[in-house]
Phi, psi and omega in degrees: 000111186285315180278146176279128179244137181232116179253121182245119188245118169263159184196151169287153177296127178083007182275349179094020181299320179293323177297318178297316180299315181293323177296317177294322179301318179292316183292320186259357182057050178238138181287139177260132178246117175234257178289340178303331181297326180295318180296318179295318180296320179295316181296316184285334181267340183084001178275158178294144180304325183296334179297317180284325180297322180294328181270349186289139183288348187241347184302333182295346183257006179269088182277132175269187178293162182081029181296143169219157181302320182297322179291323178295316179296316180296320181299316182288313185288342180260015178304141179064034175304133182302143177239177181289345179264143179296130182300323179295323178295317180295319178298319180297315179299312180299320179294322178297322178293318178301314181293321179297314180298321180292328178289331184276336182176184180292147185216155167233117179250137177254113178071205176060028175058028183299329179298325179282318181301324183257024186298337180258008178270143175279159176075025181258147170221133180248134185228141173246128181255125180236174180195163176290154179299322179301314181288327178294317178297318178299317180295318178302321183283338187252342180266125188302328186295343180269357176085179182275114182255016178299137180091353178261126182289156176300322180297319179291320177296318179299318179298317180293320179295320178295321177295318178297320177297321178296324176295317178297319180298319180295315179300311181298315181296321181298323186258340184248343184061026175239171181262120180298130177084351180279140185304322184290349181273352186224167175283328176203151175237129185229148181250124175288339176293321181278318190253341187077168179297313181295322180295319177296318179296322178302312184294316180296315180298315180297319178297317179297315183292329180278324190252334188246342182259000000 
């Protein structure tokens, strides 16, 4: 791929945004950056990885073994817990890494306001992935990274997902001055409930090949 292409994916929790990103990465042979970005930011800044993890919008959903409903609830509601480092400083470091990676080659970024960080780059497309609450709950229950949710009612999971989404919306709004999840904030909004992961990847890939390559 001669031209650098940058796909920036925002997503509701449990909507399958990372799955769409990984599918596109395989099809287009482009590296996907999700949590890997935290490791790079820590390495380049000299700060401990945990500093970035605490500020990360998605770290709260990485459940380890020993899951309990209370730990899941605490993880979501404590997203963006303040740290001894200024949040703006951490965002700046992370943004510098995003821009450097984009300068070096084609990229797919999941979350982290990458669409705003790369707003002056050519060859960018920003996508928001959404899904029905029913499908999001199903994905939360079946994907291992979210932990064991047995014994947790659908209503409680839905409440937690909505709270987590509000945290993401606040984070995105604070740094981009745009509205998270709103159609006008992105080039396209797609539903995995309607199209499936492959269907969303099909549309994004076709758009890239028609408009950016």
